[in-house]
N, C-alpha and C positions, 0 to 999 in steps of 0.2 A: 768461403774462406773467412776465418775470423781474423781479419787484418784491418787496420786503419792507416790513414796517411797523416803524418804529423806536419807541422808548419813548414818543414824543409822538403816536403813532398817525398819523404822517406817512409817506407813501410814499418809499421810497428805492430807486431802480433800481440794478440790478447792471450797472455799466459795466465792460467789459473793454477796456483800452487796446490790447491786443495789442502790435504793434510800431509803433504810430502815433506820429508826432512831435508835440510840443506845438503846432507851427505848424499841423499838420493838425487837431488837436483844436480849436484856436481857430477855424480856418477853417470847420469844420463848424458851430460855434456861430453864427458871424456869418452863415453862409448860411441858418440857420433864423431868426435874429433879424430879418433884413431883411424876408422876406415877412410875418412876424407884425406888424411895425410898419406895413407897407403896409396890411394888412388892417384894423388898428385905425383907421388914417386913413380907409380907405374906408367903414367903418361910420359914422364921423362925417359924412363927405360924403353918405352915403345919407340920414341923418336930416336933413341940411340941404337935401336935394333937388337936390344937385349931380351925383349919378349916379343912374341909374334902377333898377339892380338889382345884387345882389351875391351870389355863391355863395361861402360862407366855407369855408376849409380850416383854420381855427384848431383846433389839436389834432392835426393830421395832418402837420405840417411835416417831421417826421423821415423820412417815407416819400419825399416828393418830393425833398428835399435829398439823402437818403442814396442813392437810386437814381441820380439825376443825377450825383452826385459819383463814383459807382462806374463810370460809363461815360465813354468818351473823347468829346471834343467833336465828333468826326466820326461818332459813332454815333447813329442816329435814336432819338428818344423820341416816343411818342404819348400825351400827357397828357390829363387830364380838366379840367373847369372848377374843380376844387378843388385843383389842383396848381400854384399860383402859384410855389412853390419850384422847380419845374422851370425855369420861364422866367427867374427871377432868377438861379438858379445857372448857367444857360447864358450869363448876362451880357447879356441884352437890355437896352438902355438904358431906364430907367424911363419917360422921357417918351414913348417909343414905345408902351409898354404902356398908359400912361394915355390916350394919344391913341386907341388901339384901343378902350378902354372908353368913350371919349367919342364914338366914331364920327367921328374927325377924320382928316385926310390923313396925318399922321405914323404912323398905325396901319398895320395890315397888310392891311386889306380894303377900303380906300377908303370906309369908312362902310357897307359892304354887309352886314357881319355884326358880331356883338357879342362882348363879353367874350373868352373863350378859344377862340372858334370861328375859329381862323386857324392857318395853317401858315407856316413860313419855312424855305426851303432854306438860308439863311445860317446859321441856328442849328440846323439838322437837327431841326426840330420839325414834327410834323403834328398840328394842333389837333383838338380833339374834334368829333365829329359827334353831334348831339342824339339820333340813334337808337341811339347807343352801340355797338351790335354791329359795324358795319362797320369801325371802327378796328382791331379785333382781326384781321380779315382783311387789312387794309392792312399791318399789322406782318408777317404771313406773307409778303406779297409783297416787302417790303423785305428780309426775312431770306433769302428765296429768291434774290434778286439778289446779296446778299452771299455766299451759299453757292456759287452758280454761278461767281462771279468769284474765289472763294477769297479774299475780302477779310479773312477772320479778324476779323469784326466782330460784335458783339452788337447786339440791338435790344430795346428795352423798350416795352411798351404797358400802359397803365393802364385799369382798369375798377373798378367798385364791386361790392359784394355783390349789389345789385339787378340790375346788368348781367349777372351770371352766369346769370340765368334766361332770357336771350334765346337763341334758336336759333343766332344768329351766334357766340355764345361756344362752343357745342358744335362747330359747324362749323370754326371757326378752330383750336381746340385739336386737333381730330381731324386736320385737314390738316397742322398743324405736326408732330404726332407721326408721322404716316405718312411725311412727307417729311424728318423730322429737321431741322427749321428752327431756327436759333439765335435763339430769341425768349424773352425773360423776360416771362411773363404776370403782371402785377402787380395783384393784387386787393386793394383797400383795403376790408377788412371792418370797417365802422364800425357795424354792427348794424342799419342801417335803409336801405331804398330809399325815399327821401323819408320817409314815416311808416310804411311797412310793415316790420315787424321781420323779421329773418332766419328766424325760426321759421315765417313764412308765405311765405318765398321758396324754401327748399330743405329737404329732409328728411334731412340728414346732419349729423354733429357739426361737421365742419370743411369749408370749401370745398376745402381742399387734398386732402381724401379723394377728390375727383373725379379727381385725377391718376391713380389706379390704373386707372380705367375707360378712360383714354386711353393707358395704357402709358407714362405720363409721370412723370418725377421731380417731386416737389413738396416744399415746405417751408413751415412756419409760422414767421413772424418777428414779433418784438415791434415793431410799427410805431411805438411811441412811444420806442423806444430807438435814438437816432441811430447809436451805434457798432455795435450789432447789425445794423442795416439796412445801413450802409456796408460793414462788413467782410464780411458774408455775401454781399451782392450783388456786391461786388468779386470775391470768390472764384468765384462762380458765373458771372459775366460772363467772367472769364478762362478758365474751363473751357469754356464753349460756343464761345468763339472758336477754340479748338483742337480741340474735339470737338463739332461742331454738333449741337444737339438743343434742344428746347423745355423750359422748366422753369416750373412753376406755383408762384407765390409768393403766399401768403396773409399779408397784413399785418394783424395784429390792432390796431385803432386806434379812434378815435372822433372825431366832429366835434362841437365844443362849441356850434355854432350850428345853425340849421335848414337844411333842404335848400337853401333860399335865404331871405333875411331875412324875407320876407313869411310864410313857413311857420311861423316860431317853433319852439319845442321842447316845447310842452305835451304832446305825445304821448310824450315820454320820461319815465319815472319819475324823480322827484327824486333818489332814492337812487343811480340809475345815473349821473346827471349829476354828483353829488358824488364818486362813486368815480373817474370818469374825470378829473375836475378835479384830483384828487390825482396823476394820472399825466401831467400836462402835460409834453410832451417837451422844451420849452425851459426851463421852470423847474427841472425835475429835473436836466437836463444842466448848467445854469448852476451849481447848487448843487454838483454833482460837481466841476466845474472849479475852483470856488473852494476847495472842501475839499482838492483835490489841489494847490492853490497854482499852478495853471496859469493861472488868471484871477483878477484882483482886482476887488472891487466898483467901484473907481475906473475900471478899464479897461472894465468892463461899461457904466458910465454914459457913458463916453466914446464907446464904440461906438454906444450908443443915441442919443445926441445927434447924433452924426455922421450916422447913418442918417436921423434925423428931418429934419435940415437938407437932406440930399440929396433926400429924398422931397418936401419942400415946394418945393425949387428946381425939380424936374422937374414937379411939379403946376402951378407958376406958368407954366412954359413951355407946358404943355398948355392951361391956361385962357386964355392969351394967344393961342393958335392960333385962327385964324378958323374959323367953321363951314364944313364941307366943302361944296363946290358941284360940280355936274357938269352934264351936258347929256344929253338923250335920245340924241344921237348917240354920246357917249362910253359911255353905259350899254349901248347896243346893240352897239357895237364890241367890248366886253369879254366878251360872252357866249361867243364863240368865240375861240380863239387864231388870230390872223391869220397866214396862211402863203401863200406863192406858190410852191408846188413846181413844179419843171420838169416839163412834160408830155413824157414820153418816147415818141417816135413808134414805131409798130410796124414791124417788119421786113417785107420783102416775101415771105418764105417762110411759107407757111401750111399747116395741116393741118385736115381736116374732123373736128371732134371734138364731143362732147356738152357740154351745159352743165356737167355734173358734172366732166368732164375739164378744162374751162377753169378752173373754180374750183380744182381740185387743182393745176393747172399754175401759176396765179397765186400760190397759197400757197407752192408749192415754190420758185419763182423768187424770191419775197420772202424766204424763209428763207435762200436762197443769198446774197441781197443784204445782209441784215442778220444778222450773227452774234449779235446780242443779242436777236433775236426769239424769243419762246417761244409755242408753241401748247399750249393746255390744253383739256380737255374729257373727258367720260365716254367711255371706250373708244376714244380717238383714237390711242392708241399702236400696239401690235402688231396690234390688231384692225382698225385703220384707220378707226375711226368706223363708226357703224351704216350709213352710206351709202358707206363705203369711200373717202372723199375724201382721207384722210391715209394710205392704205395705202402702205407702203414708206417712210414718213417716218422711222420709228425707225432703220431701216438707214442712211438717208442723213444724219440729223442727230443721232441719239442720244436716249436717254430723258431727258436733262437738259432738252432743248429741246422734246420732244414728250411731253407729260405726261398720263397718265391721272389723272383727279381722282376723289375720292369724290363721291357724289351730294350736292352741297352748292353749288348755284348761287350763293347769296348770298355765301358766303365766297370763291368763286373770282373773282367780279366784283371784290370788294374786293381780293383778292390781286393781280389783274391791275393794279389801280390802284397798289398798293404797288410792283410791279415798275417801273412808269413813274416813280413818285416817285424811285426809286433808279436811274434812268437807263437802263432797258431798254424793250423794246416787247412788246406782248402781243396775241395773238389768242385769243379764247375761243369755243368752239363750244357753243351750246345744242343739246343732242341733238335737241330739237324746239323750235320757237319757242314753243309752248304752255308749255314748262317755264320760260320766262323769268319767269313770275309769282313764282316762289320766289326770284328774284334781282332783283326789281323795285326794291326800296328802294335798294340801292347804285347802280343805274343812274340813277334819276331824282333821288336826293338827294345822291349823292356825285360820280359822274362828270359829270353834266350841269352841276352848279354849280361845279365845281372851278376853272375858269379865271376865272369871274366873281368868285368869293369871294376867292381868294388867288393868282391868276395862275399856277396850277399846271396845266400841260397834262395831259390824260388820253388819252394816245396808245394807245387800245385799240379793237380791232375785235371786235364780238360777232357771230358768224355765227348766222343764224336760219333753219334749214330749216323751211319753212312751207307752208301751202296745202292745199286740198281736192282732190277728184277722184281720190283713191287709196283711198277707202273706209276711212279711218283713224279716223273717228268724232270725237266732241267734244273729246277730249284731245290729239289729234295732227294736227289739220287746220286750225287757226286761221291766218288771215293778219292779225296783230294790230299792223300798222304804226302805226295811229292812236293806240295807247297811247303812242307815243314822239314822234310828230310834234308833239304838244301841248307837249312839254317843252323849253323853251329850253336850248340847250347841247348837244343831241344832234343828230347827223346821221343821216339815214335813207336808205339806198340800196336799190333794188329792181330789179335787172336782169331782162330777159326773154330775152336771147340770150347765147350763149356768148362772142362777141366782147366785148360790154359787160361781162359778168360778170368776165372776167379783168382787163380794163383798169380797171374800177371798183374791184375788190377790191385790186389793187396800189396804186391811188391812195388807197383808204381806209386801207391800212396805212401809207402815207406821211403821211397827214393827222395833225396833232397833236391833233385833237379826237376824242372818242368817237363811233364809227360803229356803228349797227345795220345789219348787212348781210343783207338778206332774200334767201333762195334758195328758189324754189318747187320742192318735191319732185316735183310732177307734170311739171316741165320737165327734171329732172335727166338723164333718159335718153331723153327723147322729142324733144329739140330739138338739132339739129346745125347747125354753121356753120363756115365756113373761118376759122380763128383763127391769127394770127401765132404762130410758135413761140417767139420770144424775149420777153423782158420788155418791157412797155410800160404806159403809164398813160393813162387818160381823165379829163377834168376832172369833178369832182363838181359837181352843180348845173346840169348842161346836158342838156336833153331832146334826143331824137332825133326828127326828122320823117321818118317811114317812107314816107309817101305824101303827095302834094300834090293838092289839089282845090279847088273853089270853092263847093260846096254846104253843107258842114258840117265842123266841127272835131270829131274824135273823140279824146278824151283817155283814156289808160289806162296801166296798168303791170302788170308781172308776167304771170301767165297770161292776164289779160284782154286783153293786146296780141294774143296769138295768136287769141283768140276774135274779136277785131275783124277781123283779117286774113281769117280763115275766113269770116266773115259777108260781107265785101266781095267775096268770090269768088262769092257767091250773089245779089247784088243789083247793080243799076246805079246807083251813087252816086259822085259826085265828092267825095272827102273828103281833108282834111288829117288824117293819122293821127299823133298825137303820143304817143311812148313817153316817159313822164316820166323813167324810170331813177332819178332822184334825187328824193325827196319832201321832204327837208330838207337842204340848201337847195333851193328850188323855182324852176324856170326860168319865172318869170312873163312874161318878155319874149317867149319863144317862144309861150307860150299867148296872150297879148294880141294879138300880131301876127297870129296865125292867126284868132282870133275876129273881129278887125276886118276881115279879108278875107272870111270866109265868112258871118258874121252868125248862124250857128246852132252850138250846142255840145251835145254829148252826152258824158257821162262814164261810163265802164264800169269797174267794179272788182269784185273778188271779195269783199271785206269787206262786212258788212252796212252799211246806209245811214246810220243816225242817228249823228252825231258822227264821221263818217269823213273821210278825206282829200278825197273828192269834195265833201263838204259845204262845206269851206273853200274849195276851188277855185271852186266855184259862186258862193260869196259874193264872192270876189275878182273874178270876171268881172262879176258884177252891179254891183259898186262901181266898177270901172275901165273897163268896156266897154259899159255899159248902152245908150248911144246908138247903138251899132253892131249891137245884137241885133235880129233879125227874128222871134225866138221865145223863149219862156222857156228857160232853161238846163235841160237834162234830165239826170237822174242815174239810172243803172241799177246795181243792186247786189243782193247776196244778201238773202234775207228775214231778218226780225228774230227769228231763233231760233239756238240753238247748232247746230253742224254735225252732221247725223245720219250714221249709219253705213251703213245699207242703200243700195245703189246707186241705186234709184229715188227714194228720199227725198233723197239727196245731189244728184241731178240736178235735182230740183224746187227744192232750196234755192238752187243756184247760178243766176246771172243769164244764163248763156250762151244758153240756149234762148229767153229773152225779149228778148234784145238786138235781134234782127232786126226784130221787130215795133215796138219802141220807136223804132228808128232810122227806119224808114219813116214812122211817124206824125210824127216831127219834120220830116222832109223835106217832108211834105205839109202842114205847118202853114201 
């Protein structure tokens, strides 16, 4: 810290004006003063019970203001909940911030999220995610888009010392370093992750020391010295615009309040509190400006009174604003971004190809259609992916758009989201659907909630090679679609045939919502079909009726569709056979119409039974078609164990061999 003690044992910071004008010096002071005065007012309102919660950044204003002032207004910043100065420096009207904190309509989330959990494209801000880590990966994606377009823009993302312990921190920094992404990783080291001191968070002297491990430039900056923050970050931001690369910045600072007000600060030694109180970024800078005759006490009082009046005026506007109202219909309609994409009809020229070829063809033609579409995944570039679906894509589209990723599913999901935030499209391949568990958090907590929270689309397709029957064992054979059909905001597609796979994949890439696209590995090279050669799309959420009959409705998807058709070749049963194709949204109209016609239903799936897709469909049928049923709804699924490796055990695990008997029992009911 660049501080000295004067003869009165008071702290005097070393401020270097460099070539900054007096107007800039005053502007930086006012930009710090405003959030401090807002915070002081919020603490009063909190005690009065007029707001419910507050995360204070008192003592850290120089970091937020300095970083934001160093970036241009069209460069993205991803702040935390203690970075009020980011929002005020970007010029967001105060009544909108106050409405956001009150959960009112003039806020940014329609009352659906609180405090600083919001983003706004208008001000190029992506608000924090409570899980902390994903926002670092989002910054990577924003920076990648900037780099691919040669925008010559920087991006800054904030985290705290506690957040650096998360795996996403490692993943995001690693990817940014490998790909030379123009990101400023801003770590506010205030000594505590809530109450846990840094000595229990990491075992190195400085967080900046970690930059060495990532091959990344890093700097320590006095986070309480506004001029050091502003001038250093300005210099580095200009540098990475011209020479794209990530930089790790550790700001040494301190928060003078608790993690949030209910936490208090009793866990902080009094001596430490007193030491940092002497380093107050606003008081020290004000004294410097007055000493240098750049600011007078009268001007300071004038600024303070002016800001207090503005704050009260905007608070009055917010307090007068009515309590937000909505309806169930409005809430449901905002879970997904509504779109009505044109359904592009297939051409008449076809070729007989495998499921794997159809998927590859759909991807390739989508890459040709969208020059801002990026494919990412482990080994997807020169190697073509472990299943060779993207073989030849590097030669066709280049390594900028077909990108091998490090083994870091979580960061790449977040990165894909960042690409979309910054105006591009993304397809990510999970090498195996099983591996999605390490990217689960950003899928269900970031992508799924994005449109509902702040009206930001998440135009991302995550490809999921899945399924048993190939002797791959418990870690490479799951069909885990039910993990995601439970989560509002995600779409889940699961084709069984090449024709559907191509048309649904292209439609998923067109869709502005996040889509989990399941591809059964056992069908990749075993299933052939005549598929149109040109680009076409099929509607998501529409099932296919493969056979028509009047004795029973058979509902299935994925490999189970083929098991159904094989079984029907062995028995004399008149059946409606429904291939769901899309699990979310679900074509309940086709299901109900068939059930009302046949009176009997059997569901066949590869996943185990409890908590599965078939469980919910069964419940829906019971609730909506009960009076039409002539027998209980029957579900047939794999047994309740992980998927075994040995062929005979796997065969016993899967429901294929049991389906015929269960079907005949239902017919005889």
